N, C-alpha and C positions, 0 to 999 in steps of 0.2 A: 466733215467735224471728227475729230480726234475723238479716240477710243481709249479707256483704259483710265488705271489711273493718272492724274498730271502730277509732276512734282514743279512745284515752284515756290518761289522768295517771296514772301509777302515783307515789309516794311512797319515800325514798329506803329506808324503813323497810320498806315490801312489797317490794321490790329483794333486802332482807339476808334476808328470809324464803325469797323464791325459789330466792336463789341456794345456802341452806339446807338448804332444803325435800328435797332428796336428793343423793345421790352417783353416781346412776346418767349415766355419760356415754354422748356418740352413739358409735355403732360408727363408725370412718373407715372411708372407702370408699377402695377401690381405682380409683382413675383411671388410665383406659387414656391411655399418652401419645398425643399425635396423629400419623396417621400424615403422611410429607411426601407431597407432590405428584408425580406421575410425572416431568414437567419437572425438577423442584428435585433428585428424589434423583439423575438423570442425569447435571445438571449436576454436584452435588458427588461423583460418582464420575467423569465425566471429570477436573476439578480434580485431584482426588485421585492419579489416574492421571497426568498431566502433572507432578503437584510431584514425585512418584515420582519418574518418571523422568529434568527436569531435574535434581534432586538425585545422582542418580545420573551421569550424563552430566558433570555438574560434578566430581564425587569421582573417580571413574575413566574419563574419556573419554580421558584423556591419553595410553590405554593403548591404543587402539583409532582413535581418532579423530584428522586431521590436524589439524597445530599451528597453521596458520592458521586452522582454523574453529576453534578451543576457544579460541584468541586474541580471537576474534568470540565467540563463546558467552560466554567467562567476564566479566563484568564490571569484574571487580577485578584482572585480568590486566596494564593499563596498557599495552595493546598502543596503538602510534600510527596504525596506519590499519587497525582492523577493518572486518569488512564491515557497511555502516551498517544494513540488513533483517535482518542475524543479530543485530547487537546489539541495536538496538530490540524485536526480539521477545524476545532473552534478556532484557531489561531487563521488561520486560512481563509476561512470566510471573515473574520473580522478585517483582514487588511484586504480582500476582495472589496466587501462591503467601504472601506474608506476609502480604497482608489477609486469606486461607482460614484461615488456622489464627490467626490472632488472632479472627475472627468465627466459627471454631466452637470457641475456648476461650469465649468470651465467652455465643453459645447455651445451651452445656453449664452455666453457672454461674445463668444467667437461668433456665433450665430448674429446676435442682436448687433455687433461691428460690421458685421457683412450689411443686416438690410440698410442700415444704418450709414453705407459706406463708410466709415472709418478704417483710419490704419490701424495696425497690429495684429492683424488678422494673421497673421505668419510668427510672430511671437506667443502667440495666445497657441495657436495649432502646434509647432513646436515644445510647449509648457506639457497638452495633454499627451502629447506623444512618451517625453519623459518620465509621466509621472505613468503613464503604461508600464514601460519599461523598468522602473524601479520597483513597482509592484512587483513583479516576476519576479525579481531579481532578490526580495525582500521576502517575499511569500516560500522560495525554494529556503532562504537561508533559515527562517523561521522555522519552518516544518523540520528543517534537519536540526536543528538546533532542540525541539521538544520532542525528537525522538532519539536525541541523548548523542547525536554524533558533534565530535567538536569542531567547531565552525572555525574555531581561530587558525587551525593549520591549513585549513581549506582557503581562508583568507590570505594565508604568509603565501601560500603555493600560486593563488591566483593572482598574486601581486609580481612576484617572479614570471609567473605566465606571460602574463600583461606587457613586462618591460620588453621581454623577449619578443614578442608579437609587434609591438609598437614600433621598435626597429626596420620592419619590414614592411609596415604599412604607412610609411611615409606623406605617401599623396591622401592617403583617405583622411588623417590627422590635417593636413592642409585645406581640405574640402569642408569639414568641420567647422576649425576655426574662421575659415572666409565663410560659411552661411554664418556662426554667429555676427560677424560683423556686419554683414549684410541686414540681418534685423537689428541690429544694436544702430547702425547709422540713418535705417530707414530708406537703404535707397530705393526700393520699391518693396511692396508687400501682393500679397495674395489678390488677384482679379485686377490690378494696376496692369494697363496695358504701355509695354516697353519695347523699344528699337533696339536689337542686340545684333552688333555684326552684320547689321540688314536685315535680320531678321524680325518681324513686325509681329508683334500676339500679345497673348494677353497671360496672367502668370497663374497657370495652374497651381501649383505648390511650390512650395521651397524647404526643403528636404534637408536631413543631416549632411547631406552628400551633393544629394544636386538638386535642381534647380528646372521646373518643366513650364515651359511655354506653348501655347497654342493658337497658330494664325487664325485667319477667318476658313481657311478650309478646314480646319480641324486636325489639320497637321501640327503636328508635336515633338517639340523642341528640345532635348532633355542635356541640359550644361552642366558639367563639373563646378561648383561653387569656385574652385580655387583657380578657375580660368576664365570665369567674367571677369569683364576688365571695363574700357568708358561703356558706357549706353545714355540712353534719353529715356526718362521717366516722361510720359505723354498725360498723366494722369493729375486730377484734379487741377484743372486749369478751364479755360472754355479754348476748344479749337477750334480749326477753318476748314470747309470742306473748299476746294481751289478748282477750278477748269478753267483751260482754254480753249475757245469757239475760233475759227480757223475765220474772218469774215474776205470774202471776195474783193478784189483791187480798185474792180468801178462803182462798189458802196460810197456813199458818203458817209464817214464817219461822224460827222456830225448828226445827222439825221438816225443814226444808228443810237449815238450815247442820248440823244432827247428822248430815243423811246424809251431805253433802260432803264432813265434814270426818272419817267415820268409815270411807268408804269405802277400803277396799285396789284402791290404784293400780297394785300393780308388776306386771302383766300387761301394759300400757302399754308396757313399756319396750321388749320383743319384738316387741308390734305394730309398733311410731314407734318405731324408733331410736333418728331427731335430737330426741326428746323429754329433756330435760336435766330429772333429779329427779322429783318428780310436780308433776302439777297442783294449783295452792294458790285456795281460794278465798278472796276476799278481803273477802266481804262486799255490803250494799247500795253500789253508787256511784249511784243516781239513781231516781227515783218522779214519775210523771206524774201529773197531774191528775184521772186515772181509777184512783189508787190499783193501777198498775200497780207491782211493783218490782224495778230491774233489777239481776240481779245480776254481778260481777265476778268473772271467772277468768283466770288467768293459770298457762301454762307456761315454762319454761325451755328455749331452746332458740339457733341461731345465727340470724344477722340472716337469713344467706340460706335459711333454715327456715322463717321466722317463716308466712308464709301456711298452711304443709302443716301443722305444729301446729294453727292458730288451726281449720284444716278438722276435723280432728281430734279436738281438745276437741269444737266445736258436735256432731259427731259424737256424741262418748261421754258428756257429760254431756245431749244427748239422749235416748240410752236408758237411764241410771239415770234419769231421772225418769220415763220410761215405765214401766221396771220397777218405781217406788216409788208411781205412782197421783200424780206431781206435776202439776198441772195450769201450763201455761207462760200468759201472756198476752201480749198482743198491741199493735203500736206502735198508735198513734189517730192517724188522719192528720187535719188542720185540716178540719171541716164536716163531717165523720162523726159520727154518732149509735153 
């Protein structure tokens, strides 16, 4: 019996037969929500508490806090001479609170889309990162402005500096633009299984500059967005696990076909819940010069379950052939007799 992953071509008609071979669907697994790291959890709690205290102080602080302090604390009070330190801290907290709320909403939307396996996760995550970086920039400038620094001159200087740097980072700009087009054109999304230059894996992230893809061995390929060319997206459609089994030349193909087609495979749905429909025998897909006949068998599944179902098909058909005294062939290596 051949080992490893088998690359075979399946016709459109065979795929239609496979899709209609049974209506058993894989059972949906309940995925545990990823646990937050302790540092992240503590940071969120602190930001949440600070946000609540700040809002309560703005709403009800006038009843028990000094007027001068409230004029400095409230960035919308219009006070002529507020305390610089209090005003800067207040504006900083306000910006962080707004960012925290926006990113929390974005995170919830992204999580819902992941759980429902909808597209657009990459765009939502990119939007969350954009909010984070914009928050840092705005926070720096509003605090500087509150401290009396002329931010207009800083912006003008940054504009010239950005132009100079931009001339030397053309490749970075290409990666950023390519990443935007990948997301805008829905070429693939986070969680999709793709084949890129022969590397098959799951998309872990689509960053501003690069994309990360992990294969079944958890080896991560990091590729620049601008270097991504032709690819195959295997997600959002039913796939098929295909295997070939060599049959001994002396075996009767009619008897083997009759056994394969008349076998009741209903037990496999409980044993292998990720199998979709019944295994489908498609006939001979090749004959060696020694007379060994290669049989093609496929089973419906999701792309992420392909290798598991392949192993299951190998096992079940080997047991079936042993039960019916069907002799298997072998692969002939060049130079062997």
